[in-house]
All heavy atoms as an XYZ file, in Angstrom:
968
protein
N     102.708     99.562     79.385
C     104.042     99.046     79.601
C     104.300     98.956     81.102
O     103.958     99.866     81.852
C     105.068     99.965     78.936
C     106.470     99.480     79.130
S     107.632    100.122     77.921
C     108.018    101.697     78.592
N     104.896     97.866     81.522
C     105.212     97.704     82.937
C     106.380     98.595     83.327
O     107.326     98.764     82.560
C     105.579     96.258     83.250
C     104.442     95.262     83.286
C     104.974     93.877     83.612
C     103.377     95.657     84.271
N     106.293     99.132     84.523
C     107.389     99.889     85.104
C     107.968     99.064     86.242
O     107.305     98.159     86.776
C     106.898    101.238     85.598
C     106.368    102.121     84.488
C     105.733    103.388     85.013
O     105.508    103.543     86.205
N     105.429    104.294     84.111
N     109.187     99.378     86.636
C     109.869     98.560     87.631
C     109.249     98.699     89.018
O     109.075     97.700     89.718
C     111.375     98.881     87.656
C     111.992     98.385     86.352
C     112.056     98.237     88.858
C     113.431     98.750     86.161
N     108.905     99.902     89.432
C     108.389    100.065     90.803
C     107.141     99.222     91.063
O     107.074     98.541     92.092
C     108.135    101.530     91.131
C     107.731    101.700     92.593
C     107.569    103.138     93.031
O     107.527    104.051     92.183
O     107.487    103.357     94.243
N     106.144     99.199     90.173
C     105.001     98.327     90.436
C     105.371     96.839     90.494
O     104.796     96.087     91.283
C     104.056     98.613     89.262
C     104.398     99.996     88.843
C     105.880    100.105     89.039
N     106.328     96.425     89.689
C     106.782     95.031     89.729
C     107.403     94.729     91.091
O     107.097     93.713     91.721
C     107.770     94.740     88.580
C     108.422     93.374     88.742
C     107.070     94.861     87.231
N     108.260     95.617     91.571
C     108.867     95.450     92.892
C     107.782     95.431     93.965
O     107.815     94.608     94.888
C     109.905     96.566     93.163
C     110.345     96.555     94.623
C     111.105     96.407     92.243
N     106.804     96.301     93.829
C     105.718     96.360     94.800
C     104.996     95.018     94.899
O     104.732     94.531     96.001
C     104.726     97.486     94.431
O     105.416     98.730     94.458
C     103.562     97.524     95.391
N     104.704     94.394     93.768
C     104.028     93.099     93.773
C     104.873     92.063     94.501
O     104.360     91.273     95.304
C     103.690     92.644     92.337
C     103.241     91.187     92.304
C     102.638     93.553     91.728
N     106.165     92.058     94.260
C     107.061     91.104     94.920
C     107.035     91.310     96.437
O     106.970     90.346     97.208
C     108.494     91.230     94.370
C     108.528     90.790     92.907
C     109.472     90.406     95.203
C     109.824     91.140     92.196
N     107.074     92.554     96.865
C     107.099     92.841     98.299
C     105.757     92.493     98.938
O     105.720     91.978    100.062
C     107.487     94.315     98.558
C     108.837     94.644     97.916
C     107.509     94.612    100.050
C     109.976     93.704     98.251
N     104.651     92.741     98.248
C     103.346     92.332     98.787
C     103.324     90.814     98.983
O     102.841     90.322    100.008
C     102.189     92.764     97.857
C     102.070     94.282     97.819
C     100.871     92.146     98.329
C     101.148     94.795     96.715
N     103.846     90.074     98.008
C     103.892     88.618     98.125
C     104.702     88.201     99.342
O     104.316     87.284    100.071
C     104.470     88.005     96.850
N     105.804     88.871     99.578
C     106.661     88.555    100.728
C     105.956     88.883    102.035
O     105.948     88.082    102.971
C     107.962     89.351    100.606
C     108.765     89.497    101.873
C     109.576     88.278    102.186
C     110.536     88.595    103.320
N     110.475     87.613    104.363
N     105.344     90.059    102.098
C     104.706     90.521    103.325
C     103.313     89.913    103.529
O     102.786     89.957    104.632
C     104.582     92.050    103.306
C     105.887     92.799    103.151
C     106.731     92.753    104.406
O     106.222     92.587    105.498
N     108.027     92.907    104.246
N     102.728     89.392    102.445
C     101.343     88.906    102.441
C     100.393     89.990    102.943
O      99.392     89.717    103.606
C     101.192     87.620    103.249
C     101.938     86.452    102.649
C     101.743     85.151    103.394
O     101.228     85.174    104.532
O     102.116     84.118    102.830
N     100.734     91.244    102.585
C      99.967     92.380    103.090
C     100.280     93.621    102.265
O     101.449     93.924    102.020
C     100.344     92.624    104.553
O      99.951     93.889    104.991
N      99.229     94.323    101.866
C      99.427     95.602    101.189
C      99.997     96.620    102.175
O     100.885     97.397    101.835
C      98.097     96.117    100.618
C      97.696     95.469     99.329
C      97.546     94.099     99.211
C      97.442     96.242     98.212
C      97.165     93.509     98.021
C      97.055     95.668     97.006
C      96.918     94.290     96.916
N      99.486     96.591    103.401
C      99.952     97.520    104.436
C     101.431     97.279    104.761
O     102.215     98.220    104.865
C      99.103     97.371    105.698
C      99.438     98.330    106.798
C      98.516     98.141    107.993
C      98.847     99.115    109.104
N      97.929     98.937    110.243
N     101.815     96.026    104.902
C     103.214     95.697    105.187
C     104.132     96.104    104.050
O     105.238     96.592    104.273
N     103.672     95.909    102.818
C     104.471     96.318    101.660
C     104.610     97.827    101.611
O     105.693     98.346    101.316
C     103.838     95.803    100.377
N     103.536     98.540    101.912
C     103.590    100.006    101.918
C     104.626    100.494    102.925
O     105.426    101.381    102.623
C     102.214    100.587    102.238
N     104.656     99.885    104.097
C     105.627    100.278    105.120
C     107.052     99.957    104.664
O     107.958    100.777    104.805
C     105.315     99.578    106.444
N     107.259     98.762    104.107
C     108.598     98.356    103.663
C     109.122     99.251    102.546
O     110.317     99.547    102.484
C     108.580     96.901    103.199
N     108.228     99.688    101.666
C     108.626    100.496    100.518
C     108.526    102.000    100.773
O     108.865    102.793     99.899
C     107.766    100.136     99.301
C     107.983     98.731     98.756
C     106.876     98.364     97.791
C     109.354     98.616     98.110
N     108.038    102.353    101.955
C     107.856    103.769    102.313
C     106.947    104.463    101.303
O     107.240    105.542    100.801
C     109.196    104.478    102.449
C     110.086    103.869    103.513
C     111.431    104.548    103.595
C     112.249    103.913    104.683
N     113.269    103.046    104.234
N     105.830    103.811    101.010
C     104.813    104.314    100.098
C     103.467    104.235    100.807
O     103.297    103.464    101.755
C     104.744    103.476     98.816
C     106.017    103.458     97.997
C     106.192    104.775     97.254
N     107.275    104.716     96.310
C     108.440    105.335     96.489
N     108.678    106.028     97.583
N     109.381    105.265     95.570
N     102.492    104.977    100.311
C     101.153    104.897    100.886
C     100.476    103.613    100.430
O     100.851    103.029     99.397
C     100.315    106.104    100.455
O     100.015    106.017     99.075
N      99.464    103.180    101.192
C      98.719    101.995    100.781
C      98.003    102.245     99.454
O      97.875    101.335     98.640
C      97.711    101.600    101.859
C      98.363    100.866    103.019
C      97.334    100.394    104.017
O      97.109    101.032    105.021
N      96.708     99.273    103.736
N      97.575    103.470     99.235
C      96.915    103.807     97.968
C      97.880    103.623     96.794
O      97.499    103.100     95.741
C      96.389    105.234     98.000
N      99.134    104.029     96.966
C     100.136    103.860     95.915
C     100.386    102.382     95.649
O     100.464    101.952     94.499
C     101.443    104.579     96.298
O     101.178    105.973     96.421
C     102.544    104.346     95.271
N     100.496    101.605     96.708
C     100.705    100.161     96.570
C      99.535     99.539     95.808
O      99.736     98.744     94.884
C     100.908     99.512     97.956
C     100.809     97.998     97.888
C     102.263     99.926     98.535
N      98.318     99.919     96.146
C      97.144     99.402     95.448
C      97.143     99.800     93.974
O      96.809     98.986     93.110
C      95.866     99.903     96.117
O      95.728     99.337     97.400
N      97.528    101.040     93.690
C      97.607    101.491     92.292
C      98.645    100.691     91.516
O      98.446    100.373     90.340
C      97.927    102.989     92.213
C      96.715    103.878     92.389
C      96.989    105.312     91.999
N      98.155    105.901     92.632
C      98.161    106.506     93.824
N      97.051    106.590     94.527
N      99.268    107.027     94.304
N      99.764    100.364     92.160
C     100.798     99.570     91.483
C     100.256     98.196     91.094
O     100.493     97.727     89.974
C     102.024     99.423     92.369
C     102.829    100.664     92.472
N     103.892    100.786     93.326
C     102.736    101.862     91.845
C     104.424    101.993     93.213
N     103.725    102.660     92.311
N      99.542     97.561     92.012
C      98.978     96.245     91.711
C      97.955     96.368     90.593
O      97.950     95.569     89.646
C      98.348     95.608     92.969
C      97.583     94.339     92.614
C      99.425     95.301     94.000
N      97.107     97.367     90.680
C      96.106     97.585     89.639
C      96.770     97.798     88.280
O      96.309     97.267     87.260
C      95.237     98.786     89.991
C      94.125     99.039     89.000
C      93.269    100.242     89.374
O      93.274    100.666     90.537
O      92.596    100.756     88.461
N      97.865     98.554     88.262
C      98.597     98.799     87.013
C      99.084     97.483     86.405
O      98.886     97.229     85.213
C      99.777     99.737     87.276
C     100.743     99.820     86.136
N     100.471    100.481     84.958
C     101.992     99.293     85.984
C     101.503    100.362     84.135
N     102.434     99.641     84.735
N      99.716     96.647     87.216
C     100.259     95.381     86.698
C      99.120     94.470     86.251
O      99.174     93.881     85.167
C     101.157     94.690     87.752
C     101.605     93.311     87.263
C     102.374     95.552     88.077
N      98.071     94.361     87.068
C      96.954     93.490     86.715
C      96.262     93.963     85.433
O      95.911     93.149     84.573
C      95.947     93.420     87.869
C      96.462     92.625     89.054
C      95.481     92.551     90.206
O      94.600     93.437     90.338
O      95.601     91.594     91.004
N      96.096     95.257     85.287
C      95.466     95.805     84.081
C      96.351     95.596     82.866
O      95.885     95.175     81.798
C      95.160     97.305     84.270
O      94.258     97.450     85.374
C      94.545     97.909     83.020
N      97.628     95.868     83.019
C      98.571     95.733     81.899
C      98.620     94.293     81.385
O      98.681     94.051     80.182
C      99.962     96.190     82.336
C     101.016     96.120     81.267
C     100.811     97.114     80.126
O     100.170     98.165     80.325
O     101.308     96.829     79.022
N      98.598     93.339     82.309
C      98.745     91.937     81.928
C      97.413     91.206     81.779
O      97.374     90.083     81.269
C      99.628     91.214     82.951
C     101.039     91.789     83.071
C     101.806     91.079     84.178
C     101.790     91.715     81.757
N      96.338     91.819     82.249
C      95.029     91.187     82.150
C      94.881     89.961     83.028
O      94.134     89.036     82.687
N      95.587     89.936     84.138
C      95.561     88.791     85.044
C      95.463     89.278     86.487
O      96.059     90.298     86.839
C      96.849     87.960     84.903
C      97.069     87.365     83.548
C      96.145     86.206     83.263
O      95.665     85.533     84.174
N      95.882     85.965     81.990
N      94.759     88.524     87.322
C      94.711     88.830     88.760
C      95.958     88.241     89.409
O      96.345     87.108     89.130
C      93.473     88.207     89.413
C      92.153     88.697     88.881
C      91.829     90.093     89.252
N      91.525     90.198     90.662
C      91.248     91.334     91.253
N      91.223     92.450     90.571
N      90.998     91.388     92.523
N      96.593     89.021     90.270
C      97.806     88.571     90.948
C      97.543     88.071     92.361
O      98.252     87.199     92.848
C      98.826     89.718     91.004
C      99.300     90.238     89.655
C     100.133     91.491     89.845
C     100.068     89.173     88.908
N      96.536     88.655     93.013
C      96.287     88.344     94.421
C      94.840     87.944     94.654
O      93.933     88.463     94.005
C      96.600     89.557     95.313
C      98.047     89.914     95.327
C      98.532     90.940     94.534
C      98.941     89.227     96.132
C      99.871     91.273     94.536
C     100.282     89.548     96.136
C     100.757     90.575     95.345
N      94.662     87.021     95.605
C      93.341     86.709     96.143
C      93.179     87.607     97.355
O      93.968     87.538     98.298
C      93.258     85.256     96.600
C      93.442     84.238     95.524
C      93.443     82.844     96.134
C      94.317     81.943     95.307
N      94.630     80.693     95.962
N      92.199     88.474     97.309
C      91.947     89.340     98.451
C      90.994     88.633     99.395
O      89.962     88.114     98.977
C      91.362     90.680     98.003
C      92.424     91.604     97.437
C      92.166     91.797     95.967
N      92.991     92.870     95.408
C      93.639     92.739     94.284
N      93.595     91.615     93.605
N      94.344     93.735     93.805
N      91.357     88.591    100.658
C      90.532     87.943    101.676
C      89.709     89.009    102.373
O      90.080     89.487    103.438
C      91.417     87.210    102.692
C      92.289     86.174    102.030
O      91.850     85.503    101.116
N      93.525     86.055    102.471
N      88.608     89.390    101.762
C      87.788     90.464    102.323
C      87.356     90.095    103.735
O      86.749     89.054    103.961
C      86.581     90.731    101.426
C      86.987     91.158    100.048
N      87.540     92.385     99.799
C      86.958     90.517     98.859
C      87.817     92.493     98.507
N      87.478     91.363     97.915
N      87.700     90.959    104.684
C      87.367     90.738    106.079
C      88.421     89.959    106.844
O      88.436     89.961    108.064
N      89.298     89.272    106.153
C      90.367     88.513    106.810
C      91.700     89.187    106.505
O      91.870     89.789    105.456
C      90.380     87.074    106.303
N      92.644     89.094    107.429
C      93.941     89.732    107.180
C      94.748     88.984    106.124
O      94.623     87.778    105.963
C      94.634     89.665    108.539
C      93.991     88.518    109.239
C      92.575     88.448    108.723
N      95.540     89.740    105.405
C      96.479     89.152    104.459
C      95.908     88.922    103.075
O      94.703     88.894    102.871
N      96.821     88.805    102.130
C      96.488     88.479    100.749
C      97.398     87.343    100.311
O      98.464     87.134    100.884
C      96.673     89.691     99.796
C      95.695     90.798    100.112
C      98.091     90.206     99.812
N      96.956     86.615     99.315
C      97.740     85.490     98.807
C      97.781     85.560     97.290
O      96.860     86.050     96.651
C      97.143     84.164     99.269
C      97.074     84.049    100.760
N      98.183     83.784    101.528
C      96.047     84.226    101.614
C      97.838     83.777    102.793
N      96.542     84.045    102.877
N      98.850     85.066     96.734
C      99.013     85.050     95.284
C      98.048     84.078     94.632
O      97.779     82.998     95.169
C     100.439     84.646     94.917
C     101.536     85.654     95.224
C     102.899     84.995     95.104
C     101.433     86.860     94.303
N      97.554     84.466     93.466
C      96.830     83.525     92.616
C      97.888     82.625     91.973
O      99.090     82.937     92.028
C      96.060     84.264     91.507
O      97.016     84.930     90.661
C      95.056     85.254     92.076
N      97.487     81.528     91.358
C      98.489     80.724     90.643
C      99.252     81.552     89.598
O     100.466     81.418     89.453
C      97.660     79.610     89.991
C      96.500     79.444     90.930
C      96.176     80.854     91.386
N      98.541     82.421     88.882
C      99.214     83.267     87.897
C     100.152     84.249     88.600
O     101.257     84.512     88.127
C      98.193     84.021     87.040
C      98.795     84.457     85.746
C      98.771     83.774     84.576
C      99.548     85.646     85.500
N      99.464     84.469     83.607
C      99.959     85.622     84.159
C      99.929     86.725     86.284
C     100.712     86.621     83.581
C     100.682     87.732     85.717
C     101.068     87.674     84.371
N      99.704     84.801     89.728
C     100.544     85.726     90.498
C     101.825     85.059     90.978
O     102.889     85.673     91.004
N     101.731     83.798     91.336
C     102.907     83.044     91.768
C     103.937     82.957     90.648
O     105.126     83.182     90.866
C     102.498     81.629     92.227
O     101.620     81.755     93.342
C     103.701     80.796     92.609
N     103.462     82.663     89.448
C     104.381     82.604     88.302
C     104.967     83.981     88.015
O     106.152     84.108     87.709
C     103.660     82.044     87.073
C     103.378     80.558     87.194
C     102.838     79.957     85.918
N     101.532     80.460     85.543
C     100.376     80.028     86.022
N     100.364     79.052     86.914
N      99.235     80.544     85.603
N     104.139     85.017     88.107
C     104.620     86.376     87.868
C     105.741     86.730     88.847
O     106.791     87.241     88.439
C     103.475     87.387     88.008
C     103.942     88.805     87.885
C     104.095     89.394     86.647
C     104.253     89.562     89.017
C     104.544     90.698     86.527
C     104.702     90.863     88.907
C     104.848     91.429     87.659
N     105.542     86.465     90.128
C     106.551     86.802     91.138
C     107.847     86.040     90.877
O     108.939     86.599     90.983
C     106.021     86.563     92.571
C     107.143     86.603     93.605
C     104.946     87.596     92.904
N     107.740     84.773     90.523
C     108.934     83.987     90.219
C     109.755     84.654     89.112
O     110.961     84.879     89.253
C     108.542     82.559     89.816
C     109.710     81.730     89.371
C     110.508     81.091     90.297
C     110.020     81.605     88.026
C     111.607     80.338     89.897
C     111.107     80.855     87.605
C     111.906     80.214     88.553
N     109.104     84.989     87.993
C     109.818     85.566     86.858
C     110.218     87.014     87.103
O     111.272     87.455     86.616
C     109.017     85.409     85.571
C     108.985     83.974     85.156
C     107.932     83.124     85.207
C     110.103     83.206     84.698
N     108.317     81.868     84.788
C     109.644     81.893     84.472
C     111.446     83.497     84.454
C     110.472     80.877     84.011
C     112.272     82.476     83.978
C     111.789     81.201     83.772
N     109.445     87.748     87.861
C     109.821     89.129     88.190
C     111.078     89.140     89.051
O     111.968     89.980     88.851
C     108.663     89.832     88.900
N     111.170     88.230     90.008
C     112.390     88.125     90.825
C     113.584     87.781     89.948
O     114.676     88.338     90.115
C     112.207     87.075     91.916
C     111.283     87.522     93.032
C     110.995     86.425     94.026
N     112.217     85.851     94.550
C     112.312     84.613     95.010
N     111.278     83.811     95.010
N     113.448     84.171     95.486
N     113.388     86.859     89.014
C     114.481     86.493     88.104
C     114.908     87.702     87.278
O     116.110     87.956     87.115
C     114.043     85.347     87.192
N     113.949     88.458     86.775
C     114.258     89.662     85.994
C     115.068     90.656     86.818
O     116.080     91.191     86.345
C     112.960     90.308     85.501
C     113.159     91.716     85.021
C     113.766     91.965     83.802
C     112.756     92.791     85.798
C     113.967     93.271     83.362
C     112.954     94.092     85.368
C     113.557     94.339     84.147
N     114.648     90.911     88.049
C     115.363     91.887     88.877
C     116.752     91.388     89.264
O     117.683     92.186     89.402
C     114.542     92.244     90.111
C     113.288     93.062     89.796
C     112.442     93.228     91.049
C     113.628     94.407     89.189
N     116.902     90.088     89.410
C     118.233     89.530     89.673
C     119.141     89.758     88.467
O     120.298     90.181     88.615
C     118.132     88.027     89.993
O     117.332     87.877     91.174
C     119.505     87.407     90.224
N     118.632     89.517     87.272
C     119.414     89.759     86.051
C     119.740     91.247     85.927
O     120.870     91.621     85.602
C     118.671     89.245     84.798
C     119.333     89.726     83.521
C     118.596     87.726     84.829
N     118.782     92.100     86.196
C     119.017     93.538     86.126
C     120.124     93.958     87.102
O     120.995     94.754     86.760
C     117.727     94.300     86.420
C     117.770     95.804     86.233
C     118.135     96.170     84.800
C     116.428     96.405     86.615
N     120.102     93.394     88.294
C     121.152     93.674     89.271
C     122.513     93.245     88.737
O     123.508     93.961     88.877
C     120.850     92.958     90.602
O     119.620     93.456     91.121
C     121.949     93.201     91.618
N     122.573     92.077     88.088
C     123.837     91.601     87.523
C     124.322     92.521     86.407
O     125.519     92.767     86.272
C     123.688     90.169     87.006
C     123.445     89.149     88.108
S     124.664     89.213     89.458
C     126.160     88.841     88.582
N     123.408     93.058     85.621
C     123.787     94.004     84.568
C     124.440     95.228     85.185
O     125.468     95.708     84.695
C     122.563     94.378     83.703
C     122.144     93.171     82.863
C     122.846     95.593     82.834
C     120.795     93.326     82.189
N     123.867     95.730     86.274
C     124.467     96.866     86.961
C     125.856     96.514     87.473
O     126.793     97.299     87.350
C     123.580     97.311     88.135
C     122.532     98.314     87.749
C     121.317     97.909     87.222
C     122.746     99.669     87.934
C     120.348     98.821     86.879
C     121.782    100.593     87.599
C     120.585    100.170     87.067
O     119.627    101.086     86.730
N     125.996     95.330     88.047
C     127.316     94.910     88.546
C     128.327     94.840     87.402
O     129.455     95.292     87.537
C     127.222     93.551     89.224
C     126.615     93.600     90.596
C     126.636     92.231     91.206
N     126.002     92.237     92.521
C     125.762     91.157     93.217
N     126.078     89.963     92.730
N     125.187     91.247     94.390
N     127.916     94.243     86.281
C     128.821     94.138     85.138
C     129.213     95.503     84.592
O     130.307     95.671     84.053
C     128.171     93.299     84.025
C     128.050     91.815     84.326
C     127.179     91.136     83.262
C     129.414     91.158     84.400
N     128.336     96.468     84.750
C     128.628     97.828     84.291
C     129.516     98.573     85.287
O     129.876     99.724     85.054
C     127.329     98.601     84.071
N     129.868     97.898     86.389
C     130.743     98.522     87.375
C     130.040     99.426     88.360
O     130.681    100.230     89.032
N     128.737     99.285     88.479
C     127.981    100.081     89.439
C     128.029     99.375     90.790
O     127.469     98.302     90.956
C     126.525    100.253     88.998
C     126.369    100.934     87.670
C     126.549    102.417     87.840
C     126.193    103.129     86.549
N     126.252    104.546     86.665
N     128.699     99.979     91.754
C     128.852     99.354     93.063
C     127.527     99.292     93.815
O     127.235     98.316     94.481
C     129.883    100.107     93.894
N     126.723    100.333     93.713
C     125.446    100.367     94.408
C     124.362    100.806     93.433
O     123.986    101.969     93.392
C     125.498    101.322     95.604
C     126.450    100.851     96.677
C     126.434    101.742     97.896
O     125.462    102.488     98.092
O     127.391    101.685     98.643
N     123.863     99.876     92.631
C     122.903    100.268     91.607
C     121.614    100.809     92.198
O     121.145    100.348     93.224
C     122.647     98.981     90.841
C     122.994     97.909     91.795
C     124.091     98.446     92.643
N     121.077    101.794     91.556
C     119.770    102.328     91.919
C     118.932    102.376     90.655
O     119.459    102.437     89.549
C     119.870    103.744     92.511
O     120.511    104.599     91.570
C     120.633    103.750     93.820
N     117.652    102.313     90.825
C     116.733    102.387     89.705
C     115.938    103.669     89.834
O     115.324    103.923     90.853
C     115.785    101.182     89.714
C     116.461     99.816     89.729
C     115.415     98.726     89.886
C     117.255     99.615     88.456
N     115.985    104.490     88.806
C     115.178    105.711     88.816
C     113.725    105.321     88.594
O     113.409    104.563     87.690
C     115.616    106.660     87.696
C     116.979    107.251     87.891
C     117.044    108.227     89.058
O     116.017    108.822     89.428
O     118.138    108.390     89.603
N     112.868    105.831     89.427
C     111.450    105.587     89.270
C     110.855    106.825     88.631
O     110.837    107.890     89.214
C     110.811    105.286     90.623
C     111.493    104.114     91.346
C     110.897    103.933     92.720
C     111.360    102.845     90.536
N     110.404    106.676     87.411
C     110.063    107.826     86.587
C     108.952    108.693     87.146
O     108.993    109.905     87.016
C     109.679    107.355     85.183
C     110.767    106.584     84.447
C     110.242    106.099     83.109
C     112.004    107.440     84.254
N     107.965    108.116     87.779
C     106.812    108.907     88.209
C     107.201    109.983     89.222
O     106.844    111.133     89.077
C     105.731    108.011     88.802
C     104.623    108.809     89.473
C     103.451    107.994     89.764
N     102.642    108.011     88.555
C     101.596    107.257     88.349
N     101.234    106.409     89.243
N     100.899    107.346     87.250
N     107.920    109.620     90.282
C     108.200    110.610     91.328
C     109.692    110.853     91.537
O     110.085    111.503     92.478
C     107.548    110.207     92.642
C     108.035    108.857     93.160
O     108.980    108.292     92.573
O     107.470    108.375     94.139
N     110.510    110.331     90.639
C     111.959    110.507     90.703
C     112.569    109.985     92.003
O     113.668    110.360     92.375
C     112.353    111.979     90.490
C     111.960    112.508     89.112
C     112.566    111.689     87.983
O     113.757    111.467     87.966
N     111.750    111.235     87.053
N     111.849    109.112     92.709
C     112.421    108.471     93.894
C     113.463    107.459     93.415
O     113.467    107.063     92.264
C     111.330    107.773     94.699
N     114.317    107.049     94.296
C     115.330    106.059     93.952
C     115.154    104.853     94.862
O     114.893    104.995     96.038
C     116.730    106.638     94.122
C     117.029    107.780     93.151
C     118.313    108.503     93.506
N     119.493    107.734     93.221
C     120.119    107.719     92.044
N     119.655    108.421     91.043
N     121.207    107.009     91.863
N     115.285    103.679     94.291
C     115.274    102.457     95.085
C     116.673    101.883     95.012
O     117.221    101.686     93.934
C     114.265    101.428     94.537
C     112.841    101.881     94.820
C     114.507    100.058     95.151
C     111.790    100.897     94.347
N     117.249    101.637     96.147
C     118.554    101.004     96.214
C     118.333     99.501     96.055
O     117.695     98.866     96.889
C     119.220    101.318     97.553
C     120.608    100.743     97.671
O     120.948     99.796     96.930
O     121.355    101.236     98.515
N     118.834     98.944     94.964
C     118.617     97.530     94.678
C     119.167     96.660     95.796
O     118.571     95.670     96.183
C     119.247     97.140     93.320
C     119.160     95.644     93.089
C     118.563     97.888     92.189
N     120.294     97.024     96.367
C     120.876     96.212     97.430
C     119.993     96.248     98.671
O     119.870     95.261     99.377
C     122.275     96.698     97.792
C     123.246     96.696     96.648
C     124.010     97.730     96.235
C     123.557     95.619     95.750
N     124.761     97.380     95.139
C     124.510     96.096     94.834
C     123.108     94.314     95.643
C     125.018     95.287     93.817
C     123.622     93.521     94.623
C     124.565     94.006     93.737
N     119.369     97.373     98.928
C     118.528     97.512    100.126
C     117.297     96.617    100.044
O     116.904     96.001    101.035
C     118.096     98.971    100.278
C     117.209     99.242    101.472
C     116.795    100.697    101.527
O     117.633    101.576    101.253
O     115.624    100.941    101.841
N     116.666     96.536     98.876
C     115.446     95.746     98.766
C     115.699     94.312     98.326
O     114.803     93.491     98.350
C     114.425     96.403     97.810
C     114.981     96.465     96.393
C     113.966     97.736     98.323
C     113.957     96.820     95.358
N     116.930     93.995     97.965
C     117.239     92.648     97.468
C     116.796     91.545     98.433
O     116.202     90.564     98.004
C     118.725     92.540     97.154
C     119.081     91.314     96.352
C     120.502     91.453     95.779
N     120.777     90.388     94.863
C     121.362     89.248     95.211
N     121.740     89.043     96.449
N     121.565     88.308     94.314
N     117.031     91.681     99.758
C     116.555     90.621    100.660
C     115.036     90.469    100.620
O     114.518     89.359    100.726
C     117.010     91.083    102.039
C     118.153     91.997    101.779
C     117.837     92.673    100.473
N     114.321     91.561    100.438
C     112.867     91.467    100.330
C     112.466     90.761     99.049
O     111.559     89.935     99.034
C     112.237     92.860    100.372
C     112.330     93.597    101.697
C     111.818     95.023    101.546
C     111.550     92.870    102.769
N     113.147     91.074     97.952
C     112.834     90.452     96.668
C     113.146     88.961     96.715
O     112.338     88.124     96.346
C     113.613     91.127     95.521
C     113.110     92.564     95.331
C     113.510     90.334     94.237
C     113.989     93.400     94.436
N     114.323     88.617     97.188
C     114.744     87.220     97.192
C     113.987     86.402     98.218
O     113.895     85.190     98.100
C     116.245     87.114     97.429
C     117.100     87.718     96.315
C     118.563     87.624     96.669
C     116.817     87.049     94.985
N     113.421     87.065     99.217
C     112.673     86.356    100.243
C     111.224     86.127     99.891
O     110.504     85.484    100.625
N     110.747     86.650     98.747
C     109.353     86.465     98.365
C     109.074     84.972     98.178
O     109.898     84.236     97.687
C     109.045     87.225     97.082
N     107.915     84.567     98.610
C     107.582     83.144     98.560
C     107.451     82.679     97.112
O     106.876     83.348     96.291
C     106.274     82.893     99.293
C     106.407     83.052    100.774
C     105.155     82.645    101.455
C     105.374     82.751    102.964
N     104.248     82.280    103.707
N     107.986     81.527     96.859
C     107.834     80.907     95.551
C     106.879     79.732     95.745
O     107.289     78.636     96.041
C     109.171     80.421     95.002
C     109.012     79.826     93.627
O     107.907     79.538     93.182
N     110.114     79.610     92.959
N     105.605     79.989     95.585
C     104.599     78.993     95.862
C     104.558     77.906     94.790
O     104.022     76.831     95.027
C     103.242     79.656     96.050
C     103.255     80.563     97.284
S     101.753     81.512     97.502
C     100.645     80.223     97.994
N     105.143     78.161     93.610
C     105.231     77.106     92.603
C     106.038     75.933     93.153
O     105.666     74.789     93.007
C     105.918     77.605     91.322
C     104.942     78.257     90.345
O     103.730     78.052     90.503
O     105.412     78.959     89.455
N     107.152     76.243     93.804
C     107.993     75.192     94.366
C     107.297     74.501     95.528
O     107.383     73.310     95.688
C     109.336     75.763     94.813
C     110.212     76.180     93.657
C     111.519     76.803     94.112
O     111.716     77.080     95.283
N     112.409     77.028     93.176
N     106.570     75.285     96.356
C     105.884     74.713     97.484
C     104.786     73.765     97.032
O     104.595     72.701     97.601
C     105.279     75.816     98.363
C     106.318     76.609     99.132
C     105.692     77.751     99.925
O     104.447     77.797    100.033
O     106.446     78.566    100.433
N     104.025     74.149     95.999
C     102.920     73.307     95.540
C     103.434     72.064     94.823
O     102.739     71.049     94.772
C     101.974     74.092     94.640
O     102.644     74.511     93.475
N     104.650     72.122     94.265
C     105.219     70.973     93.567
C     105.714     69.908     94.559
O     105.820     68.751     94.218
C     106.366     71.402     92.653
N     106.003     70.343     95.791
C     106.548     69.416     96.796
C     105.488     68.500     97.345
O     104.339     68.660     97.260
C     107.179     70.209     97.917
């Protein structure tokens, strides 16, 4: 079953085009970021990123691009549910380490993730 933190991690990696950059933005280790991607890829049976061995940066696969698009939509809907429930500053409990992610804090990172489906259609 997918958990929210790995989904958010994938979105941030797409935005940063870097596992290292995502780790810094999320205040997580690079190993944790890699485990999150592995979890999502294993759960869904699809590769999300093209790794450029020896070259800096990573890029979404076509499937990864679709995943990021729908994951962003899901998190936007989840944020609206919190707003409708009267939560001024929604947070998501992350079950593994009981850390909290402030949805408002990461929202610019989520919404800024590249949507390569739209770019390739242009």
